[in-house]
C-alpha positions in Angstrom: 147.8 149.8 88.7 149.6 152.6 86.9 152.8 153.8 85.4 154.9 156.4 87.1 157.9 157.9 85.3 160.7 160.0 87.0 163.7 162.0 85.9 166.5 162.8 88.3 169.6 164.8 88.3 172.8 163.9 90.1 176.5 165.0 90.3 177.5 161.3 90.9 179.1 159.6 87.9 176.7 156.9 86.6 177.0 154.3 83.8 174.6 154.3 80.9 172.2 151.7 82.4 171.4 149.5 85.4 173.0 151.5 88.3 172.1 152.0 91.9 170.3 155.3 92.4 172.8 157.9 93.7 172.3 159.3 97.2 172.4 162.9 95.9 169.7 162.3 93.3 167.0 165.0 93.0 163.8 164.5 91.2 163.4 167.0 88.3 160.3 165.7 86.5 157.4 163.3 86.9 154.9 161.8 84.5 151.9 159.7 85.2 150.8 157.1 82.7 152.8 158.4 79.8 153.1 155.1 78.0 154.5 156.4 74.7 157.4 158.1 76.5 158.0 154.9 78.5 158.3 152.9 75.3 160.6 155.5 73.8 162.8 155.3 76.9 162.7 151.4 76.8 163.9 151.4 73.2 166.8 153.8 74.2 167.6 151.5 77.2 167.8 148.5 74.9 169.9 150.5 72.4 172.4 151.2 75.2 172.7 147.5 76.0 169.8 147.0 78.5 168.7 143.5 78.9 165.7 143.8 81.3 162.7 143.1 79.0 160.2 144.6 81.4 162.3 147.8 81.9 160.4 148.2 85.2 162.6 150.0 87.7 165.6 150.0 85.3 167.8 153.1 85.5 168.8 154.8 82.3 171.2 157.7 82.0 170.1 160.4 79.5 172.9 162.2 77.7 172.5 165.6 75.9 172.3 163.8 72.5 169.4 161.6 73.9 167.6 164.8 74.9 168.0 166.2 71.5 166.6 163.1 69.9 163.7 163.1 72.4 163.0 166.7 71.5 162.8 165.9 67.8 160.5 162.9 68.5 158.2 165.2 70.6 158.1 168.0 68.1 157.4 165.5 65.2 154.8 163.7 67.4 156.7 160.5 66.7 156.9 158.9 70.2 155.9 155.2 69.7 152.1 154.6 70.1 151.9 152.3 73.0 148.6 150.7 74.2 147.6 147.5 75.9 146.0 145.9 78.9 148.5 147.5 81.3 148.8 150.7 79.5 145.6 152.4 78.2 146.4 155.5 76.2 148.7 158.4 76.7 147.2 161.9 77.3 147.6 164.0 74.2 148.6 167.0 76.3 152.0 165.6 77.1 153.9 167.3 74.4 154.2 170.6 76.2 155.0 168.8 79.4 157.8 166.8 77.7 159.3 170.0 76.3 159.4 171.5 79.8 161.3 168.3 80.9 163.7 168.8 78.0 164.4 172.4 79.0 164.9 171.3 82.7 167.3 168.5 81.6 169.3 170.9 79.5 169.6 173.3 82.5 170.8 170.4 84.6 173.5 169.5 82.1 174.6 173.2 81.9 175.0 173.1 85.7 177.2 170.0 85.6 174.6 167.4 86.5 173.9 164.0 85.0 170.3 163.2 84.2 168.6 159.8 84.5 165.2 158.2 84.0 163.3 155.5 85.9 159.9 154.0 85.2 157.8 152.0 87.6 154.6 150.0 87.0 
């Protein structure tokens, strides 16, 4: 059992949460077992009105302001510590990997794409 996290870009208009994945979606980033990021995204999902308590396979649109907030959390090393029987521990080398995602997301926004996140466990 594990945790797989994905970020996609799309030109299709999408709501903030809980939408069917667009046909034109292209994967732009992948993380394996990054539980702290998963928890951060789950909190964002709930702040945007998400009701799925598991957050498993729930779609979440990321806006430029969300990416700015994520960057701040990564740079301050303040992603929520998340451990447990399903989770284990996040690899400490993820900060640089997260910053690469942030740069990729910003490139996608500049090219007129929307960005969304999906986690699966």
